[in-house]
PyMOL commands that place a pseudoatom at each C-alpha (Angstrom):
pseudoatom trace, name=CA, resn=MET, resi=1, chain=A, elem=C, hetatm=0, pos=[-4.940, -16.719, -147.465]
pseudoatom trace, name=CA, resn=THR, resi=2, chain=A, elem=C, hetatm=0, pos=[-5.495, -13.441, -149.343]
pseudoatom trace, name=CA, resn=ALA, resi=3, chain=A, elem=C, hetatm=0, pos=[-5.703, -11.365, -146.165]
pseudoatom trace, name=CA, resn=GLU, resi=4, chain=A, elem=C, hetatm=0, pos=[-2.451, -12.944, -144.959]
pseudoatom trace, name=CA, resn=ARG, resi=5, chain=A, elem=C, hetatm=0, pos=[-0.717, -12.190, -148.268]
pseudoatom trace, name=CA, resn=ILE, resi=6, chain=A, elem=C, hetatm=0, pos=[-1.907, -8.597, -148.244]
pseudoatom trace, name=CA, resn=GLY, resi=7, chain=A, elem=C, hetatm=0, pos=[-0.754, -8.268, -144.627]
pseudoatom trace, name=CA, resn=ARG, resi=8, chain=A, elem=C, hetatm=0, pos=[2.747, -9.482, -145.483]
pseudoatom trace, name=CA, resn=ILE, resi=9, chain=A, elem=C, hetatm=0, pos=[2.933, -7.173, -148.516]
pseudoatom trace, name=CA, resn=ARG, resi=10, chain=A, elem=C, hetatm=0, pos=[1.730, -4.205, -146.447]
pseudoatom trace, name=CA, resn=GLU, resi=11, chain=A, elem=C, hetatm=0, pos=[4.198, -4.942, -143.654]
pseudoatom trace, name=CA, resn=ALA, resi=12, chain=A, elem=C, hetatm=0, pos=[7.184, -5.149, -146.030]
pseudoatom trace, name=CA, resn=LEU, resi=13, chain=A, elem=C, hetatm=0, pos=[6.291, -1.948, -147.889]
pseudoatom trace, name=CA, resn=GLU, resi=14, chain=A, elem=C, hetatm=0, pos=[5.637, -0.011, -144.684]
pseudoatom trace, name=CA, resn=ARG, resi=15, chain=A, elem=C, hetatm=0, pos=[8.899, -1.218, -143.143]
pseudoatom trace, name=CA, resn=GLU, resi=16, chain=A, elem=C, hetatm=0, pos=[11.072, -0.458, -146.178]
pseudoatom trace, name=CA, resn=LEU, resi=17, chain=A, elem=C, hetatm=0, pos=[9.427, 2.614, -147.763]
pseudoatom trace, name=CA, resn=ALA, resi=18, chain=A, elem=C, hetatm=0, pos=[7.363, 4.251, -144.979]
pseudoatom trace, name=CA, resn=PRO, resi=19, chain=A, elem=C, hetatm=0, pos=[4.565, 5.248, -147.373]
pseudoatom trace, name=CA, resn=LEU, resi=20, chain=A, elem=C, hetatm=0, pos=[2.282, 8.141, -146.509]
pseudoatom trace, name=CA, resn=GLN, resi=21, chain=A, elem=C, hetatm=0, pos=[-0.443, 6.305, -148.405]
pseudoatom trace, name=CA, resn=LEU, resi=22, chain=A, elem=C, hetatm=0, pos=[-0.631, 2.639, -149.365]
pseudoatom trace, name=CA, resn=ASP, resi=23, chain=A, elem=C, hetatm=0, pos=[-3.434, 0.863, -151.194]
pseudoatom trace, name=CA, resn=ILE, resi=24, chain=A, elem=C, hetatm=0, pos=[-3.258, -2.827, -152.075]
pseudoatom trace, name=CA, resn=VAL, resi=25, chain=A, elem=C, hetatm=0, pos=[-5.827, -4.448, -154.359]
pseudoatom trace, name=CA, resn=ASP, resi=26, chain=A, elem=C, hetatm=0, pos=[-6.017, -8.194, -154.970]
pseudoatom trace, name=CA, resn=ASP, resi=27, chain=A, elem=C, hetatm=0, pos=[-6.754, -8.783, -158.666]
pseudoatom trace, name=CA, resn=SER, resi=28, chain=A, elem=C, hetatm=0, pos=[-6.204, -12.550, -158.470]
pseudoatom trace, name=CA, resn=ALA, resi=29, chain=A, elem=C, hetatm=0, pos=[-9.819, -13.421, -159.317]
pseudoatom trace, name=CA, resn=LYS, resi=30, chain=A, elem=C, hetatm=0, pos=[-9.362, -11.764, -162.719]
pseudoatom trace, name=CA, resn=HIS, resi=31, chain=A, elem=C, hetatm=0, pos=[-6.560, -14.222, -163.459]
pseudoatom trace, name=CA, resn=ALA, resi=32, chain=A, elem=C, hetatm=0, pos=[-8.119, -17.486, -162.270]
pseudoatom trace, name=CA, resn=GLY, resi=33, chain=A, elem=C, hetatm=0, pos=[-6.828, -20.408, -164.294]
pseudoatom trace, name=CA, resn=HIS, resi=34, chain=A, elem=C, hetatm=0, pos=[-3.683, -18.535, -165.309]
pseudoatom trace, name=CA, resn=ALA, resi=35, chain=A, elem=C, hetatm=0, pos=[-0.743, -20.961, -165.152]
pseudoatom trace, name=CA, resn=GLY, resi=36, chain=A, elem=C, hetatm=0, pos=[1.306, -18.831, -162.736]
pseudoatom trace, name=CA, resn=ALA, resi=37, chain=A, elem=C, hetatm=0, pos=[-1.579, -17.994, -160.422]
pseudoatom trace, name=CA, resn=ARG, resi=38, chain=A, elem=C, hetatm=0, pos=[-0.768, -20.949, -158.178]
pseudoatom trace, name=CA, resn=GLU, resi=39, chain=A, elem=C, hetatm=0, pos=[2.607, -19.409, -157.202]
pseudoatom trace, name=CA, resn=GLY, resi=40, chain=A, elem=C, hetatm=0, pos=[1.052, -16.269, -155.746]
pseudoatom trace, name=CA, resn=GLY, resi=41, chain=A, elem=C, hetatm=0, pos=[-1.561, -13.634, -156.354]
pseudoatom trace, name=CA, resn=HIS, resi=42, chain=A, elem=C, hetatm=0, pos=[-1.956, -10.746, -158.759]
pseudoatom trace, name=CA, resn=PHE, resi=43, chain=A, elem=C, hetatm=0, pos=[-1.850, -7.426, -156.933]
pseudoatom trace, name=CA, resn=ARG, resi=44, chain=A, elem=C, hetatm=0, pos=[-1.997, -3.686, -157.588]
pseudoatom trace, name=CA, resn=VAL, resi=45, chain=A, elem=C, hetatm=0, pos=[-0.186, -1.393, -155.185]
pseudoatom trace, name=CA, resn=ARG, resi=46, chain=A, elem=C, hetatm=0, pos=[-0.442, 2.380, -155.042]
pseudoatom trace, name=CA, resn=LEU, resi=47, chain=A, elem=C, hetatm=0, pos=[2.130, 4.076, -152.843]
pseudoatom trace, name=CA, resn=VAL, resi=48, chain=A, elem=C, hetatm=0, pos=[2.863, 7.678, -151.972]
pseudoatom trace, name=CA, resn=ALA, resi=49, chain=A, elem=C, hetatm=0, pos=[6.268, 8.017, -150.327]
pseudoatom trace, name=CA, resn=GLU, resi=50, chain=A, elem=C, hetatm=0, pos=[9.125, 10.435, -149.812]
pseudoatom trace, name=CA, resn=ALA, resi=51, chain=A, elem=C, hetatm=0, pos=[11.448, 7.587, -150.803]
pseudoatom trace, name=CA, resn=PHE, resi=52, chain=A, elem=C, hetatm=0, pos=[10.448, 8.140, -154.453]
pseudoatom trace, name=CA, resn=ARG, resi=53, chain=A, elem=C, hetatm=0, pos=[11.567, 11.774, -154.552]
pseudoatom trace, name=CA, resn=GLY, resi=54, chain=A, elem=C, hetatm=0, pos=[14.104, 12.351, -157.341]
pseudoatom trace, name=CA, resn=LYS, resi=55, chain=A, elem=C, hetatm=0, pos=[13.751, 8.778, -158.607]
pseudoatom trace, name=CA, resn=SER, resi=56, chain=A, elem=C, hetatm=0, pos=[12.755, 7.699, -162.112]
pseudoatom trace, name=CA, resn=ARG, resi=57, chain=A, elem=C, hetatm=0, pos=[9.811, 5.361, -162.634]
pseudoatom trace, name=CA, resn=ILE, resi=58, chain=A, elem=C, hetatm=0, pos=[12.176, 2.406, -163.040]
pseudoatom trace, name=CA, resn=GLU, resi=59, chain=A, elem=C, hetatm=0, pos=[14.081, 3.318, -159.858]
pseudoatom trace, name=CA, resn=ARG, resi=60, chain=A, elem=C, hetatm=0, pos=[10.806, 3.548, -157.949]
pseudoatom trace, name=CA, resn=HIS, resi=61, chain=A, elem=C, hetatm=0, pos=[9.735, 0.128, -159.177]
pseudoatom trace, name=CA, resn=ARG, resi=62, chain=A, elem=C, hetatm=0, pos=[13.117, -1.292, -158.178]
pseudoatom trace, name=CA, resn=LEU, resi=63, chain=A, elem=C, hetatm=0, pos=[12.626, 0.054, -154.653]
pseudoatom trace, name=CA, resn=VAL, resi=64, chain=A, elem=C, hetatm=0, pos=[9.225, -1.653, -154.442]
pseudoatom trace, name=CA, resn=PHE, resi=65, chain=A, elem=C, hetatm=0, pos=[10.593, -4.927, -155.836]
pseudoatom trace, name=CA, resn=ALA, resi=66, chain=A, elem=C, hetatm=0, pos=[13.511, -4.807, -153.368]
pseudoatom trace, name=CA, resn=ALA, resi=67, chain=A, elem=C, hetatm=0, pos=[11.095, -4.263, -150.470]
pseudoatom trace, name=CA, resn=LEU, resi=68, chain=A, elem=C, hetatm=0, pos=[9.052, -7.284, -151.596]
pseudoatom trace, name=CA, resn=GLU, resi=69, chain=A, elem=C, hetatm=0, pos=[11.995, -9.482, -152.569]
pseudoatom trace, name=CA, resn=GLY, resi=70, chain=A, elem=C, hetatm=0, pos=[10.959, -12.486, -150.487]
pseudoatom trace, name=CA, resn=ALA, resi=71, chain=A, elem=C, hetatm=0, pos=[7.303, -12.328, -151.530]
pseudoatom trace, name=CA, resn=PHE, resi=72, chain=A, elem=C, hetatm=0, pos=[7.651, -13.241, -155.204]
pseudoatom trace, name=CA, resn=GLY, resi=73, chain=A, elem=C, hetatm=0, pos=[6.761, -16.841, -155.951]
pseudoatom trace, name=CA, resn=ARG, resi=74, chain=A, elem=C, hetatm=0, pos=[5.157, -17.195, -152.525]
pseudoatom trace, name=CA, resn=ASP, resi=75, chain=A, elem=C, hetatm=0, pos=[2.709, -14.313, -152.112]
pseudoatom trace, name=CA, resn=ILE, resi=76, chain=A, elem=C, hetatm=0, pos=[3.054, -12.457, -155.424]
pseudoatom trace, name=CA, resn=HIS, resi=77, chain=A, elem=C, hetatm=0, pos=[2.957, -13.734, -158.974]
pseudoatom trace, name=CA, resn=ALA, resi=78, chain=A, elem=C, hetatm=0, pos=[2.268, -10.386, -160.679]
pseudoatom trace, name=CA, resn=LEU, resi=79, chain=A, elem=C, hetatm=0, pos=[2.459, -6.830, -159.405]
pseudoatom trace, name=CA, resn=ASN, resi=80, chain=A, elem=C, hetatm=0, pos=[1.146, -3.566, -160.874]
pseudoatom trace, name=CA, resn=ILE, resi=81, chain=A, elem=C, hetatm=0, pos=[2.860, -0.581, -159.255]
pseudoatom trace, name=CA, resn=GLU, resi=82, chain=A, elem=C, hetatm=0, pos=[1.864, 3.068, -159.030]
pseudoatom trace, name=CA, resn=ALA, resi=83, chain=A, elem=C, hetatm=0, pos=[4.570, 4.917, -157.085]
pseudoatom trace, name=CA, resn=ARG, resi=84, chain=A, elem=C, hetatm=0, pos=[4.290, 8.663, -156.449]
pseudoatom trace, name=CA, resn=THR, resi=85, chain=A, elem=C, hetatm=0, pos=[5.803, 11.403, -154.339]
pseudoatom trace, name=CA, resn=PRO, resi=86, chain=A, elem=C, hetatm=0, pos=[3.516, 13.476, -152.088]
pseudoatom trace, name=CA, resn=GLU, resi=87, chain=A, elem=C, hetatm=0, pos=[3.577, 16.329, -154.628]
pseudoatom trace, name=CA, resn=GLU, resi=88, chain=A, elem=C, hetatm=0, pos=[2.545, 14.033, -157.465]
pseudoatom trace, name=CA, resn=ASN, resi=89, chain=A, elem=C, hetatm=0, pos=[-0.380, 12.819, -155.390]
pseudoatom trace, name=CA, resn=SER, resi=90, chain=A, elem=C, hetatm=0, pos=[-1.866, 16.310, -154.937]
for i in range(1, 90): cmd.bond("trace and resi %d" % i, "trace and resi %d" % (i + 1))
show_as sticks, trace
zoom trace
């Protein structure tokens, strides 16, 4: 189940944001027993993408949330986002 969720998250982010780097970490085990954990996992994503150039932190997060719109409540319960431009990644 986790590998499938990560695959769907990866596919959506790659399709919508074309990241140069994408790391996805499943933190769900740290939240076992949490009431919302049944509606999806807890994930951390780290993306480096041109799409974030000139965007504020909030705008970057909105882009990620828009890319993953259909995943919340099914695959994702909570999401920690680190979104950078290539220059910020150096």
